[in-house]
C-alpha positions as CSV (number, residue, x, y, z in Angstrom):
1,M,108.6,15.8,-9.2
2,K,105.7,13.7,-7.5
3,L,103.6,12.5,-10.1
4,L,100.0,10.3,-11.0
5,A,99.7,7.9,-13.1
6,I,96.5,6.1,-14.4
7,S,95.3,4.3,-17.5
8,D,92.2,2.2,-18.3
9,V,90.1,5.0,-17.3
10,H,87.7,4.1,-20.4
11,G,85.1,6.3,-19.9
12,R,84.3,7.1,-16.3
13,S,84.1,10.4,-15.4
14,W,84.1,9.3,-11.7
15,A,87.8,7.9,-11.9
16,A,88.5,11.1,-13.5
17,S,86.6,13.2,-10.7
18,E,89.1,11.1,-7.7
19,A,92.1,11.5,-9.7
20,A,92.2,15.4,-10.5
21,L,90.8,15.7,-6.8
22,L,93.8,13.8,-5.1
23,A,96.8,15.7,-7.5
24,S,95.3,18.8,-6.3
25,K,94.7,17.6,-2.6
26,E,98.5,15.9,-2.4
27,N,100.1,18.1,-4.0
28,F,101.5,15.9,-7.0
29,D,103.3,17.9,-10.2
30,A,101.2,16.2,-12.7
31,I,99.2,13.6,-14.3
32,I,100.3,10.8,-16.5
33,L,97.8,9.2,-18.6
34,S,98.9,6.1,-20.3
35,G,95.8,5.2,-22.3
36,D,91.9,4.0,-23.1
37,L,90.6,7.2,-21.7
38,S,87.1,6.5,-23.5
39,P,85.0,3.3,-23.5
40,Y,84.6,2.3,-27.5
41,M,86.3,4.5,-29.7
42,S,84.8,8.0,-28.9
43,L,86.5,10.7,-28.8
44,E,83.6,13.4,-26.6
45,T,84.5,10.8,-24.3
46,A,88.3,11.3,-24.2
47,R,87.4,15.3,-24.3
48,E,85.5,15.0,-21.0
49,I,87.8,12.7,-19.3
50,L,90.3,15.4,-20.0
51,E,87.8,18.6,-18.6
52,I,87.9,16.3,-16.1
53,L,91.8,16.0,-15.0
54,V,92.0,19.6,-15.8
55,E,90.1,20.9,-13.2
56,S,93.1,19.3,-10.8
57,G,95.1,22.7,-12.1
58,V,98.2,20.3,-12.7
59,P,99.6,19.5,-16.4
60,I,98.1,16.4,-17.8
61,F,100.5,14.3,-19.7
62,Y,98.8,11.3,-22.6
63,V,98.9,9.2,-24.9
64,P,95.8,7.3,-27.0
65,G,94.7,3.8,-25.4
66,N,93.5,1.4,-28.6
67,M,90.2,1.7,-27.7
68,D,90.5,4.9,-28.3
69,D,89.3,6.7,-31.5
70,P,92.6,7.2,-34.1
71,K,91.9,11.3,-34.3
72,L,93.3,11.0,-30.7
73,T,96.6,11.1,-31.9
74,S,96.3,14.5,-32.2
75,N,96.2,17.5,-30.4
76,L,92.5,18.0,-28.7
77,N,94.0,21.3,-27.8
78,I,92.6,21.4,-24.8
79,K,94.8,23.8,-22.1
80,G,96.2,22.0,-19.3
81,T,96.8,19.1,-21.6
82,H,99.8,17.6,-23.8
83,N,99.8,15.4,-25.7
84,L,102.5,12.6,-26.3
85,H,101.7,10.6,-29.5
86,R,105.5,10.1,-31.1
87,K,106.2,13.7,-29.2
88,C,109.6,14.4,-26.6
89,I,108.0,17.1,-24.1
90,E,110.4,18.7,-21.0
91,F,109.1,18.8,-18.0
92,K,110.5,20.5,-14.9
93,E,114.2,19.5,-16.7
94,V,113.3,15.6,-17.3
95,K,112.4,14.7,-21.2
96,I,108.9,12.9,-21.4
97,I,108.2,11.0,-24.4
98,G,105.3,9.0,-25.6
99,V,103.6,6.3,-27.8
100,G,99.9,5.7,-28.1
101,G,98.4,2.8,-28.7
102,G,98.9,-1.2,-29.1
103,L,99.9,-4.1,-30.7
104,V,97.5,-5.3,-33.3
105,G,95.7,-8.2,-32.0
106,P,92.3,-10.4,-32.5
107,F,90.3,-8.2,-31.8
108,K,90.7,-5.8,-34.3
109,T,90.3,-2.4,-32.1
110,P,90.9,1.3,-33.7
111,L,94.1,2.1,-32.6
112,E,96.4,-0.8,-33.3
113,Y,100.3,-1.1,-34.3
114,S,102.8,-4.0,-35.8
115,E,105.9,-4.1,-34.2
116,E,107.3,-2.4,-36.6
117,E,105.8,0.9,-36.8
118,F,105.9,0.9,-32.9
119,S,109.5,0.2,-33.6
120,K,109.3,2.5,-36.1
121,M,108.7,6.0,-33.8
122,L,110.1,5.0,-30.8
123,N,113.2,4.9,-33.6
124,E,111.6,8.9,-33.9
125,L,112.4,9.7,-30.9
126,S,115.7,8.6,-30.1
127,S,117.1,11.5,-31.5
128,K,115.2,14.6,-28.7
129,I,116.0,12.1,-26.2
130,S,120.0,11.3,-26.5
131,N,122.0,11.2,-23.5
132,E,119.1,12.7,-21.5
133,K,116.7,11.0,-18.1
134,F,113.7,10.9,-20.1
135,I,110.2,8.7,-19.1
136,L,108.2,7.3,-21.6
137,V,104.8,6.9,-22.1
138,T,102.8,4.3,-23.4
139,H,100.1,2.1,-23.2
140,N,100.9,-1.0,-24.8
141,P,103.3,-2.8,-22.2
142,P,107.0,-4.0,-22.7
143,F,107.3,-7.6,-23.5
144,K,107.9,-10.8,-21.0
145,T,107.4,-7.6,-18.0
146,L,105.1,-8.2,-14.7
147,A,103.3,-5.7,-16.8
148,D,102.1,-7.8,-19.8
149,K,101.2,-10.6,-18.5
150,L,97.8,-12.5,-18.5
151,D,96.1,-14.9,-16.2
152,W,97.6,-17.8,-17.4
153,G,100.9,-16.1,-18.0
154,E,101.1,-15.7,-21.7
155,H,103.3,-12.4,-22.1
156,V,101.6,-10.0,-24.5
157,G,103.4,-7.0,-24.5
158,S,105.7,-5.4,-27.0
159,I,109.4,-6.7,-28.3
160,S,110.3,-3.1,-29.6
161,I,108.8,-1.6,-26.8
162,R,111.3,-3.8,-25.0
163,K,114.8,-3.2,-27.0
164,F,114.0,0.7,-27.2
165,I,114.1,0.2,-23.0
166,E,116.9,-1.4,-23.7
167,K,119.3,0.5,-26.0
168,Q,117.8,3.9,-24.6
169,K,117.0,3.1,-20.1
170,P,114.4,5.8,-19.8
171,I,114.2,6.0,-15.7
172,L,111.2,5.5,-16.0
173,N,107.9,3.6,-18.3
174,V,104.7,4.6,-17.2
175,C,102.3,2.0,-20.2
176,G,98.6,0.0,-19.3
177,H,96.3,-2.4,-21.5
178,I,97.1,-5.5,-19.3
179,H,94.7,-4.6,-16.5
180,E,95.3,-7.4,-14.7
181,A,98.8,-6.6,-14.7
182,R,98.9,-3.9,-12.5
183,C,102.5,-4.2,-10.9
184,I,105.8,-2.4,-10.7
185,D,109.1,-3.4,-12.4
186,R,111.9,-3.2,-14.2
187,I,114.4,-3.8,-17.3
188,G,117.7,-3.1,-15.8
189,E,117.1,0.1,-15.0
190,T,114.0,1.3,-16.2
191,I,111.3,1.0,-13.6
192,I,108.0,-0.6,-15.2
193,V,105.0,0.5,-13.9
194,N,101.4,-0.4,-14.8
195,P,99.1,1.3,-12.6
196,G,96.1,-0.5,-12.9
197,P,93.4,0.6,-14.6
198,A,91.5,3.5,-13.3
199,M,88.2,2.1,-14.1
200,R,88.4,-0.3,-11.1
201,G,89.8,2.8,-9.3
202,Y,93.6,1.4,-9.1
203,Y,96.4,4.8,-9.6
204,A,100.1,4.5,-8.9
205,E,102.3,7.8,-7.4
206,I,105.9,8.5,-8.5
207,I,108.2,10.4,-7.5
208,I,111.7,11.8,-9.4
209,E,114.3,12.7,-6.5
210,E,117.6,13.5,-7.4
211,E,119.5,12.3,-9.5
212,C,116.4,11.0,-10.8
213,Q,115.5,8.0,-8.8
214,V,112.2,6.5,-9.3
215,L,110.2,5.8,-5.7
216,A,106.7,4.3,-7.4
217,K,103.9,3.3,-5.5
218,L,100.7,0.9,-6.9
219,M,97.2,2.6,-4.9
220,R,93.3,2.6,-4.6
221,M,91.2,5.8,-5.1
222,P,89.5,6.6,-1.5
223,K,85.8,6.2,-3.6
224,I,85.1,2.7,-5.0
225,E,82.9,2.9,-7.4
226,Y,82.3,-0.7,-10.4
């Protein structure tokens, strides 16, 4: 399985167009979008981004980010897109689960959850992936990884997401949110990928081989705009 992972589009239609073109031309099986489709709480912009991405002809799996309208936690019923928030979807014999939004913080963004709420949502999904290989898609990165590290060294990820990964051992966690924390890391056997902000032209190529071995590369789109 070959996945194109993007995050933090923040309404840049050119970035969505480039991702769709890449997915189509380079034979990706799906696009994973880990939140912040819109610049700030615009459901219309989020819809536009998804409609551009479906032009790739491949399935789109996404969660909302902390900057997205809370209404994006519900399905927008755009053909070819799959909202993963608090859901489990099987794709090519691998299950994909997701939880969107960010941790409660000082900026009071539209879609935030406490650690307790993250823990509850993740635990609700546990019964759907028992002893199976699965992918976890979150907007908020797990705590104390390269994916949640700010420029000055502080870790601001979710402890609840990290604990879930340590216990349930997904083969892959695709996240985002912390723009400067573009990375490939791991927690135990779980590969953690923060592809970096698509609004800056970043994405990741992820290949899941037989026996669910995960290979990931950080990439940059050929067309860059700011």
